DRENDO-1510 file (C-alpha; in Angstrom, 1 decimal, always signed):
<recs>
REC; n; res; u; v; w
REC; 1; UNK; +23.7; -36.0; +74.1 .
REC; 2; UNK; +21.3; -38.3; +74.0 .
REC; 3; UNK; +18.1; -38.4; +75.9 .
REC; 4; UNK; +19.7; -39.9; +79.4 .
REC; 5; UNK; +21.6; -37.4; +79.3 .
REC; 6; UNK; +19.7; -34.7; +78.8 .
REC; 7; UNK; +17.5; -35.4; +81.6 .
REC; 8; UNK; +20.5; -36.2; +84.2 .
REC; 9; UNK; +21.6; -32.7; +83.0 .
REC; 10; UNK; +17.8; -31.4; +83.0 .
REC; 11; UNK; +17.5; -33.0; +87.0 .
REC; 12; UNK; +20.7; -31.4; +87.9 .
REC; 13; UNK; +19.8; -28.3; +86.6 .
REC; 14; UNK; +16.2; -28.8; +88.7 .
REC; 15; UNK; +18.1; -29.0; +91.5 .
REC; 16; UNK; +20.1; -26.2; +91.4 .
REC; 17; UNK; +17.7; -23.5; +91.2 .
REC; 18; UNK; +15.6; -25.1; +94.0 .
REC; 19; UNK; +18.9; -24.6; +96.2 .
REC; 20; UNK; +19.5; -22.0; +95.0 .
REC; 21; UNK; +15.6; -20.4; +95.5 .
REC; 22; UNK; +15.8; -21.8; +99.4 .
REC; 23; UNK; +19.4; -19.9; +100.2 .
REC; 24; UNK; +17.5; -16.7; +98.7 .
REC; 25; UNK; +16.0; -16.0; +102.0 .
REC; 26; UNK; +13.7; -12.7; +102.6 .
REC; 27; UNK; +16.4; -10.4; +103.9 .
REC; 28; UNK; +15.6; -8.4; +99.8 .
REC; 29; UNK; +11.9; -8.8; +99.5 .
REC; 30; UNK; +11.7; -7.7; +102.9 .
REC; 31; UNK; +14.3; -4.1; +101.7 .
REC; 32; UNK; +12.1; -3.6; +98.3 .
REC; 33; UNK; +8.9; -4.0; +100.8 .
REC; 34; UNK; +10.0; -1.2; +103.4 .
REC; 35; UNK; +10.9; +0.7; +100.1 .
REC; 36; UNK; +7.2; +0.2; +98.1 .
REC; 37; UNK; +5.3; +1.2; +101.2 .
REC; 38; UNK; +7.2; +4.5; +102.2 .
REC; 39; UNK; +5.8; +5.6; +98.9 .
REC; 40; UNK; +2.3; +4.3; +99.0 .
REC; 41; UNK; +2.3; +6.2; +101.7 .
REC; 42; UNK; +3.6; +9.3; +100.4 .
REC; 43; UNK; +1.3; +9.0; +97.1 .
REC; 44; UNK; -1.8; +8.6; +99.5 .
REC; 45; UNK; -0.5; +12.0; +101.6 .
REC; 46; UNK; +0.2; +14.2; +98.7 .
REC; 47; UNK; -3.2; +12.7; +97.0 .
REC; 48; UNK; -5.6; +13.2; +100.2 .
REC; 49; UNK; -6.0; +9.1; +99.9 .
REC; 50; UNK; -6.4; +9.3; +96.3 .
REC; 51; UNK; -9.5; +11.5; +96.6 .
REC; 52; UNK; -7.6; +14.1; +94.4 .
REC; 53; UNK; -5.2; +12.4; +92.3 .
REC; 54; UNK; -4.5; +15.5; +90.1 .
REC; 55; UNK; -1.6; +15.3; +87.7 .
REC; 56; UNK; +0.4; +17.7; +89.4 .
REC; 57; UNK; +0.9; +15.5; +91.7 .
REC; 58; UNK; +2.9; +13.3; +89.4 .
REC; 59; UNK; +4.7; +16.3; +87.2 .
REC; 60; UNK; +6.2; +16.8; +91.0 .
REC; 61; UNK; +6.7; +13.6; +91.8 .
REC; 62; UNK; +7.0; +11.2; +88.8 .
REC; 63; UNK; +8.2; +8.2; +90.8 .
REC; 64; UNK; +5.0; +8.5; +92.2 .
REC; 65; UNK; +3.8; +6.3; +88.6 .
REC; 66; UNK; +5.2; +3.3; +89.6 .
REC; 67; UNK; +3.0; +3.5; +93.1 .
REC; 68; UNK; -0.2; +4.0; +91.0 .
REC; 69; UNK; +0.3; +1.2; +88.6 .
REC; 70; UNK; +0.1; -1.0; +91.1 .
REC; 71; UNK; -3.3; +0.3; +92.4 .
REC; 72; UNK; -5.1; -0.5; +89.7 .
REC; 73; UNK; -6.6; -3.7; +89.6 .
REC; 74; UNK; -4.8; -5.8; +88.5 .
REC; 75; UNK; -1.9; -3.8; +88.4 .
REC; 76; UNK; -1.2; -2.4; +84.8 .
REC; 77; UNK; +2.6; -2.6; +83.3 .
REC; 78; UNK; +4.5; +0.0; +82.5 .
REC; 79; UNK; +4.1; -0.4; +78.4 .
REC; 80; UNK; +0.3; -0.7; +79.0 .
REC; 81; UNK; +0.3; +2.5; +81.0 .
REC; 82; UNK; +1.8; +4.3; +78.2 .
REC; 83; UNK; -0.3; +2.9; +74.9 .
REC; 84; UNK; -3.0; +3.7; +77.2 .
REC; 85; UNK; -1.9; +7.3; +77.7 .
REC; 86; UNK; -0.8; +7.9; +74.7 .
REC; 87; UNK; +2.6; +9.3; +76.5 .
REC; 88; UNK; +6.0; +7.9; +77.4 .
REC; 89; UNK; +5.0; +8.1; +81.4 .
REC; 90; UNK; +6.3; +4.5; +83.4 .
REC; 91; UNK; +9.8; +4.9; +84.3 .
REC; 92; UNK; +10.3; +8.2; +83.9 .
REC; 93; UNK; +12.3; +11.0; +85.4 .
REC; 94; UNK; +10.1; +13.7; +84.1 .
REC; 95; UNK; +6.6; +14.2; +82.9 .
REC; 96; UNK; +5.2; +17.2; +81.6 .
REC; 97; UNK; +1.8; +18.4; +82.3 .
REC; 98; UNK; -0.7; +16.7; +79.5 .
REC; 99; UNK; +1.4; +13.3; +79.6 .
REC; 100; UNK; +0.3; +13.8; +83.9 .
REC; 101; UNK; -3.3; +14.5; +82.8 .
REC; 102; UNK; -3.2; +11.7; +80.3 .
REC; 103; UNK; -1.8; +9.1; +82.8 .
REC; 104; UNK; -3.9; +10.3; +86.1 .
REC; 105; UNK; -7.6; +9.8; +83.8 .
REC; 106; UNK; -6.5; +6.3; +83.2 .
REC; 107; UNK; -4.9; +5.0; +86.3 .
REC; 108; UNK; -8.5; +6.7; +88.2 .
REC; 109; UNK; -10.5; +4.6; +85.9 .
REC; 110; UNK; -8.2; +1.7; +86.6 .
REC; 111; UNK; -8.1; +1.8; +90.5 .
REC; 112; UNK; -9.1; -1.2; +92.5 .
REC; 113; UNK; -12.2; -1.0; +93.6 .
REC; 114; UNK; -12.1; -4.3; +95.9 .
REC; 115; UNK; -9.3; -2.4; +97.5 .
REC; 116; UNK; -9.6; +0.9; +97.1 .
REC; 117; UNK; -13.8; +1.2; +98.6 .
REC; 118; UNK; -13.5; +4.8; +99.6 .
REC; 119; UNK; -12.7; +6.2; +96.3 .
REC; 120; UNK; -14.9; +3.8; +94.7 .
REC; 121; UNK; -17.7; +5.4; +96.7 .
REC; 122; UNK; -16.9; +9.2; +97.1 .
REC; 123; UNK; -16.3; +9.2; +100.7 .
REC; 124; UNK; -13.2; +8.2; +103.0 .
REC; 125; UNK; -11.0; +5.8; +104.3 .
REC; 126; UNK; -10.5; +4.4; +106.9 .
REC; 127; UNK; -7.7; +3.9; +109.3 .
REC; 128; UNK; -7.7; +0.6; +108.4 .
REC; 129; UNK; -9.0; +0.5; +104.9 .
REC; 130; UNK; -5.8; +2.4; +104.0 .
REC; 131; UNK; -3.4; +0.2; +105.7 .
REC; 132; UNK; -4.6; -3.0; +104.3 .
REC; 133; UNK; -4.1; -0.7; +100.6 .
REC; 134; UNK; -1.0; +0.5; +101.4 .
REC; 135; UNK; +0.0; -3.3; +102.2 .
REC; 136; UNK; -1.1; -4.5; +99.4 .
REC; 137; UNK; +0.0; -2.4; +97.2 .
REC; 138; UNK; +3.7; -2.3; +98.9 .
REC; 139; UNK; +3.1; -6.6; +98.8 .
REC; 140; UNK; +2.1; -6.4; +95.0 .
REC; 141; UNK; +5.0; -3.9; +93.8 .
REC; 142; UNK; +7.6; -5.4; +95.9 .
REC; 143; UNK; +6.9; -9.2; +94.7 .
REC; 144; UNK; +7.3; -7.6; +90.9 .
REC; 145; UNK; +10.6; -5.8; +92.1 .
REC; 146; UNK; +11.9; -9.2; +93.5 .
REC; 147; UNK; +11.0; -11.5; +90.3 .
REC; 148; UNK; +12.7; -8.2; +88.0 .
REC; 149; UNK; +16.0; -8.4; +89.9 .
REC; 150; UNK; +15.5; -12.2; +90.6 .
REC; 151; UNK; +15.4; -12.5; +86.5 .
REC; 152; UNK; +18.6; -10.1; +86.5 .
REC; 153; UNK; +20.7; -11.6; +88.8 .
REC; 154; UNK; +20.6; -15.2; +87.3 .
REC; 155; UNK; +20.6; -14.1; +83.4 .
REC; 156; UNK; +24.1; -11.6; +84.5 .
REC; 157; UNK; +25.3; -14.9; +86.8 .
REC; 158; UNK; +25.1; -16.4; +84.1 .
REC; 159; UNK; +26.2; -14.4; +81.1 .
REC; 160; UNK; +29.3; -14.0; +83.3 .
REC; 161; UNK; +29.8; -18.1; +83.9 .
REC; 162; UNK; +29.8; -18.1; +79.9 .
REC; 163; UNK; +32.1; -15.4; +79.3 .
REC; 164; UNK; +34.8; -16.7; +82.1 .
REC; 165; UNK; +34.8; -20.3; +80.7 .
REC; 166; UNK; +35.2; -19.2; +77.4 .
REC; 167; UNK; +38.0; -16.9; +78.1 .
REC; 168; UNK; +39.8; -20.3; +79.8 .
REC; 169; UNK; +39.8; -21.1; +77.3 .
REC; 170; UNK; +41.7; -19.1; +75.5 .
REC; 171; UNK; +38.9; -16.5; +73.9 .
REC; 172; UNK; +39.5; -13.3; +73.6 .
REC; 173; UNK; +36.4; -10.6; +74.1 .
REC; 174; UNK; +36.3; -7.9; +71.8 .
REC; 175; UNK; +34.7; -4.8; +72.0 .
REC; 176; UNK; +30.6; -5.2; +72.3 .
REC; 177; UNK; +29.3; -3.8; +68.5 .
REC; 178; UNK; +25.8; -3.2; +67.3 .
REC; 179; UNK; +25.8; -5.4; +64.7 .
REC; 180; UNK; +27.8; -8.4; +63.1 .
REC; 181; UNK; +26.8; -8.2; +59.3 .
REC; 182; UNK; +29.6; -11.1; +58.1 .
REC; 183; UNK; +31.5; -13.4; +60.2 .
REC; 184; UNK; +34.8; -11.8; +59.5 .
REC; 185; UNK; +34.1; -9.2; +61.7 .
REC; 186; UNK; +34.7; -11.3; +64.4 .
REC; 187; UNK; +37.6; -12.4; +64.9 .
REC; 188; UNK; +38.7; -15.6; +64.9 .
REC; 189; UNK; +39.2; -17.3; +68.8 .
REC; 190; UNK; +37.4; -14.5; +69.5 .
REC; 191; UNK; +33.6; -13.4; +71.9 .
REC; 192; UNK; +31.8; -10.7; +72.2 .
REC; 193; UNK; +28.6; -9.1; +74.0 .
REC; 194; UNK; +24.7; -9.0; +72.9 .
REC; 195; UNK; +25.0; -7.9; +69.0 .
REC; 196; UNK; +22.3; -7.7; +66.1 .
REC; 197; UNK; +23.0; -11.0; +63.8 .
REC; 198; UNK; +20.2; -10.2; +60.7 .
REC; 199; UNK; +18.0; -7.9; +62.8 .
REC; 200; UNK; +18.0; -10.4; +65.7 .
REC; 201; UNK; +20.4; -10.3; +69.1 .
REC; 202; UNK; +22.6; -12.8; +70.2 .
REC; 203; UNK; +24.0; -12.6; +73.8 .
REC; 204; UNK; +27.4; -14.2; +73.0 .
REC; 205; UNK; +28.3; -14.9; +69.6 .
REC; 206; UNK; +31.9; -16.8; +69.5 .
REC; 207; UNK; +34.1; -16.5; +66.2 .
REC; 208; UNK; +35.7; -20.5; +66.4 .
REC; 209; UNK; +38.7; -21.4; +64.8 .
REC; 210; UNK; +37.9; -23.2; +62.2 .
REC; 211; UNK; +35.8; -19.9; +61.3 .
REC; 212; UNK; +32.4; -21.0; +61.5 .
REC; 213; UNK; +30.0; -19.1; +64.4 .
REC; 214; UNK; +28.5; -20.0; +67.3 .
REC; 215; UNK; +26.0; -18.2; +68.3 .
REC; 216; UNK; +25.1; -18.8; +72.3 .
REC; 217; UNK; +21.7; -17.5; +73.8 .
REC; 218; UNK; +21.6; -18.1; +77.6 .
REC; 219; UNK; +18.5; -18.8; +78.8 .
REC; 220; UNK; +17.4; -19.1; +82.7 .
REC; 221; UNK; +13.7; -20.7; +82.7 .
REC; 222; UNK; +11.5; -20.7; +86.0 .
REC; 223; UNK; +9.0; -23.6; +85.0 .
REC; 224; UNK; +8.2; -25.7; +83.1 .
REC; 225; UNK; +5.8; -23.9; +80.4 .
REC; 226; UNK; +8.4; -21.1; +80.2 .
REC; 227; UNK; +10.9; -23.1; +79.0 .
REC; 228; UNK; +9.4; -23.4; +75.6 .
REC; 229; UNK; +9.4; -20.3; +74.7 .
REC; 230; UNK; +12.1; -19.5; +76.7 .
REC; 231; UNK; +14.2; -22.3; +74.5 .
REC; 232; UNK; +12.2; -23.7; +71.4 .
REC; 233; UNK; +10.5; -20.5; +70.4 .
REC; 234; UNK; +12.9; -17.6; +71.0 .
REC; 235; UNK; +15.8; -19.1; +70.3 .
REC; 236; UNK; +14.4; -21.6; +68.2 .
REC; 237; UNK; +13.1; -18.4; +65.8 .
REC; 238; UNK; +16.0; -17.4; +66.3 .
REC; 239; UNK; +18.2; -19.7; +65.5 .
REC; 240; UNK; +16.3; -20.8; +62.0 .
REC; 241; UNK; +16.8; -17.4; +61.4 .
REC; 242; UNK; +20.3; -16.9; +61.6 .
REC; 243; UNK; +20.8; -20.2; +59.5 .
REC; 244; UNK; +19.5; -18.8; +56.6 .
REC; 245; UNK; +21.5; -15.5; +57.0 .
REC; 246; UNK; +25.4; -17.6; +57.4 .
REC; 247; UNK; +24.8; -20.6; +56.4 .
REC; 248; UNK; +25.8; -23.7; +57.8 .
REC; 249; UNK; +28.3; -21.5; +59.1 .
REC; 250; UNK; +26.0; -20.5; +61.9 .
REC; 251; UNK; +25.9; -22.7; +64.7 .
REC; 252; UNK; +22.9; -21.6; +66.9 .
REC; 253; UNK; +23.4; -22.6; +70.9 .
REC; 254; UNK; +22.3; -22.7; +73.8 .
REC; 255; UNK; +23.5; -22.4; +77.7 .
REC; 256; UNK; +20.7; -23.0; +79.7 .
REC; 257; UNK; +19.9; -23.4; +83.4 .
REC; 258; UNK; +16.2; -23.3; +85.2 .
REC; 259; UNK; +13.7; -25.7; +85.1 .
REC; 260; UNK; +13.5; -27.4; +81.7 .
REC; 261; UNK; +11.4; -30.1; +80.7 .
REC; 262; UNK; +13.0; -33.7; +78.8 .
REC; 263; UNK; +10.6; -33.2; +75.3 .
REC; 264; UNK; +11.5; -29.8; +74.6 .
REC; 265; UNK; +15.4; -30.6; +74.8 .
REC; 266; UNK; +15.1; -33.5; +73.0 .
REC; 267; UNK; +13.1; -31.4; +70.4 .
REC; 268; UNK; +15.3; -28.2; +70.4 .
REC; 269; UNK; +18.4; -30.7; +69.7 .
REC; 270; UNK; +17.5; -32.9; +67.4 .
REC; 271; UNK; +15.0; -30.9; +65.6 .
REC; 272; UNK; +15.9; -27.8; +65.7 .
REC; 273; UNK; +19.7; -28.7; +65.4 .
REC; 274; UNK; +20.7; -26.3; +68.6 .
REC; 275; UNK; +23.9; -27.1; +70.4 .
REC; 276; UNK; +23.0; -27.6; +74.2 .
REC; 277; UNK; +25.0; -26.5; +77.2 .
REC; 278; UNK; +24.3; -25.9; +80.9 .
REC; 279; UNK; +25.1; -23.4; +82.7 .
REC; 280; UNK; +26.3; -26.3; +85.9 .
REC; 281; UNK; +28.5; -27.6; +83.5 .
REC; 282; UNK; +30.5; -25.0; +81.4 .
REC; 283; UNK; +33.9; -27.7; +80.8 .
REC; 284; UNK; +31.9; -28.8; +78.1 .
REC; 285; UNK; +31.8; -25.6; +76.4 .
REC; 286; UNK; +35.4; -25.1; +76.4 .
REC; 287; UNK; +36.0; -28.1; +75.4 .
REC; 288; UNK; +34.2; -27.4; +72.4 .
REC; 289; UNK; +35.1; -24.0; +71.5 .
REC; 290; UNK; +38.4; -25.5; +71.6 .
REC; 291; UNK; +37.9; -28.3; +69.8 .
REC; 292; UNK; +36.6; -26.4; +67.0 .
REC; 293; UNK; +39.6; -25.9; +64.6 .
</recs>
């Protein structure tokens, strides 16, 4: 694609992203917020407004670990809680007492003193302070859940669209496999879901009719800065790795939607030699795979 063509496609993807976000509405967030408020209140009730943050509470109600993570300043990630506590405690359906004790110790030390002044001062919570803390915490948590749900939905939508375009072009979906070590493990005219190629996950490997392997990465970017990570770093590093493993038989590609900088697109295409397709124009992907014979 020329720079002008990339700019036109980039602008259309941006417009689609803006339109999608505006049409999202608040119903999903409101539902998340209501659920989070209930769980935060449950945590407060079970711990005497956090003054008795006992590990046994986390043993009996491990789902409350998630609520407690968002009481920290700043909220602690699941991975960080696991690392700091020395146990796999976040997002678990069962937690034993030693793990709960370690997690409770970490969480107590990181509780937000601004949001939870009575905990910091060793006193009782006023109704006002409690209400503010509950809504503040639930809002942080619900926003994070909403962002995660949006990313999951966007990624699944994009991959489904790619699958649809490949099937419309006459390609057949193969069962998902753990790894693809040689080209002939994937028959010509077929594709499959996420598979390791030389140790790096490929979103959609496609065996073209001429025998080459089109390695498609599905990328949704929500900011111009994020496009550097999604396209240049993640996809670019994989492209180099796959060419080293499979030579010129590997054709790294990316299906894009969302927000991208023109300069990053030009670099990905011209320097990193990544073939770019757009989610809003997947007819070009179909035309490419049918013509490669």
